C-alpha positions in Angstrom: 239.3 102.0 110.1 237.8 99.0 111.5 239.3 99.9 114.9 238.0 103.3 114.6 234.4 102.0 113.9 234.7 99.5 116.7 235.8 102.3 119.0 232.7 104.4 118.0 230.2 101.5 118.4 231.7 101.0 121.9 231.3 104.7 122.8 227.6 104.5 121.6 227.3 101.4 123.6 228.5 103.1 126.6 226.3 106.2 126.1 223.3 103.9 125.8 223.9 102.1 129.0 224.7 105.5 130.8 221.4 106.6 129.5 219.6 103.4 130.4 221.1 103.7 133.9 219.8 107.3 134.8 216.6 106.5 132.8 214.7 105.9 136.0 215.5 109.5 137.2 212.8 111.8 136.7 214.2 114.7 134.8 211.9 117.7 134.9 211.3 120.1 132.0 213.6 122.8 131.0 212.0 125.2 133.4 213.5 123.2 136.2 217.0 124.5 137.3 220.0 122.8 136.1 221.4 122.8 139.6 218.7 120.6 140.8 219.2 118.0 138.1 222.9 117.9 139.0 222.3 117.7 142.6 220.1 114.5 141.9 222.7 113.1 139.6 225.4 113.5 142.2 223.2 112.0 145.2 222.3 108.9 142.8 226.0 108.5 142.0 226.9 108.8 145.8 224.5 106.1 146.8 226.0 103.6 144.3 229.7 104.5 144.4 230.3 105.3 148.0 230.3 102.7 150.8 232.8 103.9 153.4 233.3 106.9 155.7 235.1 107.6 158.8 233.3 105.8 161.7 234.1 104.6 165.2 233.0 101.2 166.3 229.8 101.6 168.4 231.4 100.1 171.6 234.1 102.8 171.4 233.9 105.4 173.9 234.7 108.0 171.0 231.8 106.9 169.0 229.4 108.9 171.2 226.9 105.9 170.9 224.8 105.8 174.1 221.8 103.4 173.4 222.5 100.5 175.2 219.0 99.4 176.1 219.4 96.1 174.8 222.4 95.2 176.7 220.4 96.6 179.9 217.6 94.2 178.9 220.1 91.2 178.5 221.6 91.9 182.0 218.2 91.9 183.6 217.4 88.6 181.8 220.6 87.0 183.2 220.0 88.5 186.8 216.6 86.8 186.5 218.0 83.6 185.4 220.7 83.6 187.8 218.6 84.3 190.8 216.1 81.5 189.8 218.8 79.3 189.9 219.7 80.2 193.3 216.2 79.8 194.3 215.7 76.3 193.0 219.3 75.3 194.3 218.4 76.6 197.8 215.0 74.7 197.6 216.4 71.4 196.2 219.3 71.5 199.0 217.2 72.4 202.0 213.6 72.1 201.0 211.0 74.5 202.0 211.8 75.9 205.3 209.4 78.8 205.7 207.1 78.0 208.7 204.8 80.4 210.5 204.3 77.8 213.3 208.0 77.6 214.0 208.2 81.3 214.3 205.4 81.1 217.0 207.4 78.2 218.7 210.5 80.4 218.5 208.8 83.4 220.2 207.4 81.1 223.1 210.8 79.2 223.7 212.5 79.3 227.1 214.2 82.9 227.1 217.1 81.6 229.1 218.4 79.1 226.4 218.9 79.6 222.6 217.0 80.6 220.5 215.0 82.5 223.2 217.8 84.6 224.2 217.9 86.0 220.6 214.5 87.6 221.2 215.9 89.4 224.1 218.8 90.6 221.9 216.3 91.9 219.4 214.2 93.6 222.2 217.2 95.1 223.7 218.3 96.5 220.2 214.7 98.0 219.8 214.9 99.6 223.0 218.1 101.0 222.4 216.6 102.8 219.0 213.7 103.9 220.7 215.5 105.6 223.4 218.1 107.0 220.9 215.0 108.4 218.9 213.6 110.1 222.0 216.9 111.8 222.9 217.4 113.1 219.1 213.9 114.4 219.2 214.3 115.9 222.9 217.5 117.4 221.7 216.0 119.0 218.5 212.9 120.3 220.6 215.3 121.9 223.1 217.7 123.5 220.3 214.7 125.0 218.3 213.1 126.5 221.2 216.3 127.9 222.5 216.8 129.4 219.0 213.4 131.1 219.2 213.9 132.4 222.7 217.5 134.1 222.1 217.4 134.9 218.3 213.8 135.3 217.3 211.9 136.5 220.2 214.0 139.9 220.6 213.0 140.7 217.1 209.2 140.4 217.9 207.6 137.0 216.9 205.0 138.6 214.8 207.5 140.3 212.5 209.7 137.2 212.6 207.1 135.2 211.3 206.7 137.3 208.3 210.4 136.0 207.2 210.0 133.6 204.2 212.2 131.2 205.8 209.7 130.9 208.7 206.3 131.5 207.1 206.9 129.3 204.0 207.3 126.2 205.8 204.0 126.2 207.8 201.1 124.1 207.1 198.7 127.3 207.2 200.5 129.2 204.5 198.4 129.7 201.6 199.4 132.0 198.7 195.5 133.0 198.1 195.4 134.2 201.7 196.7 137.6 203.1 199.9 137.5 205.2 197.9 138.8 208.1 195.6 135.8 208.2 198.3 133.5 207.9 200.0 134.9 211.0 196.9 134.7 213.0 196.5 130.8 212.2 200.1 130.1 213.0 201.3 128.8 216.5 203.7 131.6 218.0 206.4 130.9 220.6 205.8 130.5 223.4 202.5 129.1 222.7 204.0 126.0 221.3 205.4 124.8 224.7 202.5 122.5 225.4 202.1 118.9 226.2 200.1 118.4 223.1 202.5 120.1 220.8 205.4 118.0 222.5 203.6 114.7 222.3 202.6 115.3 218.7 206.3 115.8 217.8 207.5 112.6 219.7 205.1 110.4 217.7 205.5 112.1 214.4 207.8 110.6 211.7 210.6 113.2 211.9 213.5 113.9 214.3 213.6 117.7 213.6 211.2 119.7 215.5 209.3 123.1 214.0 206.5 125.0 215.5 204.1 124.5 212.7 204.3 121.2 210.9 202.9 120.7 207.5 199.5 118.9 207.8 197.5 116.9 205.3 193.6 117.6 204.8 192.4 114.3 205.9 193.1 110.7 206.6 192.9 108.4 203.6 191.6 105.0 204.7 192.6 103.2 201.4 196.0 104.6 201.7 196.3 103.5 205.5 195.2 99.8 204.2 197.7 99.7 201.4 200.5 100.8 203.8 199.3 98.2 206.4 199.4 95.4 203.9 202.8 96.6 202.8 204.0 96.2 206.3 202.6 92.8 206.9 204.2 91.6 203.4 207.6 93.0 204.3 207.6 91.5 207.8 206.7 88.0 206.5 209.3 88.2 203.6 211.9 89.4 205.9 211.2 86.4 208.0 211.1 84.0 205.3 214.4 85.2 203.8 215.9 84.5 207.2 214.3 81.0 207.5 215.0 80.0 204.0 218.4 81.3 203.2 220.4 82.9 206.3 219.9 80.2 208.9 220.6 77.1 206.7 224.0 78.8 205.5 224.8 79.8 209.0 224.2 76.3 210.4 226.5 74.9 207.9 229.3 77.2 208.7 229.1 76.5 212.5 232.4 78.6 213.0 232.8 82.2 213.8 234.1 84.7 211.6 236.9 85.6 214.1 238.1 81.9 213.8 237.7 81.6 209.9 240.5 81.9 207.2 240.2 84.8 205.0 239.0 82.6 202.0 236.4 80.9 204.1 235.2 84.2 205.3 234.9 85.4 201.9 233.1 82.5 200.6 230.8 82.5 203.7 229.9 86.2 203.0 229.2 85.8 199.2 226.7 82.9 200.0 224.7 85.4 202.1 225.4 88.6 200.1 222.3 88.6 197.7 219.8 87.2 200.3 221.0 89.7 202.9 220.8 92.5 200.5 217.3 91.4 199.6 216.6 91.5 203.4 217.9 95.1 203.6 215.7 96.2 200.6 212.6 94.5 202.0 213.4 96.3 205.5 213.8 99.6 203.4 210.5 99.5 201.9 208.7 98.1 204.9 210.0 100.7 207.2 210.9 103.8 205.3 207.9 103.5 202.9 205.0 101.4 204.6 205.6 102.1 208.0 206.6 105.8 208.2 203.6 106.6 205.7 201.3 104.7 207.8 202.3 106.9 210.9 202.2 110.0 208.8 198.8 109.4 207.5 197.5 108.5 210.9 198.9 111.8 212.4 198.1 113.6 209.2 201.7 114.8 208.9 202.3 116.4 205.7 206.2 116.1 204.9 206.3 112.3 203.5 209.9 112.9 201.8 211.5 110.2 204.0 213.8 109.3 201.1 214.9 110.5 197.6 216.1 108.6 194.5 219.1 106.9 196.4 219.2 104.0 193.9 220.4 106.6 191.1 223.3 107.5 193.5 226.5 108.3 191.6 228.4 108.9 194.7 228.3 107.5 198.2 227.6 111.2 199.6 224.4 111.4 197.7 223.5 107.9 198.9 224.2 108.8 202.4 222.2 112.0 202.4 219.1 110.6 200.4 218.5 106.9 201.6 217.6 108.2 205.2 216.5 111.9 205.1 215.0 111.8 208.5 218.3 111.2 210.1 220.3 113.5 207.5 218.2 116.3 208.4 218.9 115.9 211.9 222.7 115.5 211.6 222.8 118.6 209.2 220.7 121.0 211.4 222.0 119.9 214.8 225.8 118.7 214.0 227.0 119.8 210.6 225.8 123.4 210.6 226.9 124.1 214.1 230.4 122.7 213.3 230.4 125.1 210.0 229.7 128.0 212.5 232.5 127.4 214.7 234.9 127.7 211.9 235.3 124.0 210.8 235.6 123.4 207.1 232.9 121.5 205.2 235.1 118.3 204.5 236.0 118.5 208.4 232.4 118.9 209.3 231.2 115.8 207.0 234.2 113.6 208.5 233.1 114.4 212.0 229.4 113.8 211.2 230.3 110.5 209.7 232.5 109.3 212.3 229.7 110.1 214.8 227.4 108.1 212.6 229.8 105.1 212.3 230.2 105.0 216.3 226.5 105.0 216.7 225.8 102.1 214.1 228.8 100.3 216.0 227.3 101.0 219.3 223.7 99.9 218.1 225.1 96.3 217.1 227.6 95.8 219.7 226.0 96.7 222.8 223.0 94.3 222.6 225.3 91.4 221.4 227.9 92.2 223.8 230.5 91.9 221.0 232.7 95.0 220.3 234.5 94.0 217.0 234.5 97.3 215.6 233.8 95.9 212.2 230.8 98.2 211.2 232.9 101.3 212.2 236.0 100.2 210.4 233.8 99.3 207.1 232.0 102.8 207.4 235.1 104.7 207.9 236.5 103.1 204.8 233.8 104.3 202.8 235.0 107.7 203.5 238.1 107.8 201.2 235.8 105.8 198.6 233.4 108.6 198.7 236.1 111.2 197.9 237.6 108.9 195.0 234.1 108.6 193.5 233.1 112.3 193.8 236.8 113.4 192.1 237.3 110.6 189.5 234.2 108.4 188.8 230.5 109.5 188.1 227.7 108.4 186.0 227.1 104.7 185.1 230.4 103.4 186.5 230.0 105.6 189.8 226.4 104.1 190.5 227.7 100.7 189.9 230.4 101.2 192.6 227.8 102.5 194.9 225.7 99.5 194.5 228.6 97.3 195.2 229.2 99.2 198.4 225.6 98.9 199.3 225.5 95.1 198.7 229.1 94.4 200.3 228.6 97.1 202.8 227.0 97.7 206.2 224.2 95.1 205.9 226.8 92.4 205.2 228.8 93.5 208.3 225.7 93.5 210.4 225.3 89.9 209.2 228.9 88.9 210.4 228.0 90.1 213.9 224.6 88.1 214.1 226.4 85.0 212.5 229.0 84.9 215.3 226.3 85.5 218.1 224.3 82.7 216.7 227.1 80.5 216.7 228.2 81.2 220.1 224.9 81.0 221.6 224.3 77.5 219.8 227.8 76.4 221.0 226.5 77.4 224.5 223.3 75.5 224.3 224.8 72.4 223.1 227.4 72.5 226.1 224.5 73.1 228.6 222.7 70.1 227.1 
C-alpha cells in the first residue's frame, strides 16, 4: 500500500509539473477547435525536444548556400593590404621616382642614343597603328558602298531604305514621325559619296562605315571636360607606374628574357605582373572610355558602346568580343561573316579571325622593335584551346577567375617582355658607345 500511495503521489506531481510546463500556453475557450490546441502543443514540443535534422555544411557544394559576401569582403581587404605593402616596399626600396621633369628631359634627349631612341620606337608604333586604322576604315568604306551598289541599288534605294535592318539604325529614325519623312531626311546612295561624309567617317570613333550614323543632339561641355581630365589623369598615372615600378625592376634585372633561366624569367614576370596589369587597366580607361568618348562628343557621334562588361566574362570568347567592340565589329562584319558565307564553319571562321588578330598584334610589337620573337602570337594562339575548355567545362565564378588570370598573365605581360628586352639591348649598346 505504501508503494502504491508513493506511486500515486509521484503521478500527481508529474501531472502538476506537466500542467505547469504548459501553463504559459494560452489555451483558448472551448469554442476554439481542438486541432489548433494540439498543433500548438506539438509545435511547443518540437521546439523543446528537436535539435537536429539532415543538413549539409554551408561550404559544401550540395548545401545550396550562395551568400559569400563576407568572404568577398575579406578578399578585398586582403587585396588592399597586400597592395599597400607592395607600394610601401617599392617606396622604401627605390624612393619616390615619379618626376615630370625627367619626362621632359627624356623627350629632349639625343634621338640617336638611348633613351631618345625609345621615343622613335613609340612614334613608329603609333604611326603603324594609325595607318592600320585608316586601312581598316577605307576597306569598310569600300565594302559597304560596294554592297549598296551591287545589292541594294538594283532594288531601288527608296524602297530598300524602308527595310527595318537599314532604317532602324539611322540617326533620323523617329517612331513619332511617318516613314516617308524619315526617308526624306536620310542620306541615300550615291549621295553619301562626298568628301564631307568620308572625312567624318575617318575621324569618327568607329571602324565600320554606314551611310547614316547615329548623332547626338548637342555637344555637352561638362562631359567634354570630364573626359579631358580623365585623359590627363590616365596619361600621368601610366607614366608614373612606368617610372616607379617598371623601370626599377627592369634595371635591376639587366638581362634579356632570351638569356634567362625559366625560374628567373617567371620571377621577373611576377614582379611586374600587377603593375603591368594596372597599366593595362589605366590604358583601357584612358583610351576606350575617356579618349573615344571625348572624340565622339566632339563629333556628336551617338554610338558610345565601345566596350561591354568584359570584367564579368566567364569565357575568353566573351572577353575578346566585348573588351574592344570597335575592332570586334570590324572583324565580325568584314572577316567572320564573309567566311561563313563562303562555307566555313563557325569554329573555323573564329579560329581564322583569331589567328589574323594574333598576327597583327605580333606585327604591331615586333616591327617597331625589330624583334620577331613570336611570343605574342604563341601566347594568343594558346588562348584558343583555353577558350574551348572554358566554354565546355567551366563557367560562372571559376570561369571568371580563369579569365582574369589570362588577362593578368596574358598579352600585356608578353608585351612587357618585348619592351624589357629592347630596353636591355639599347642600354647595353649605349654603354658600349660610351
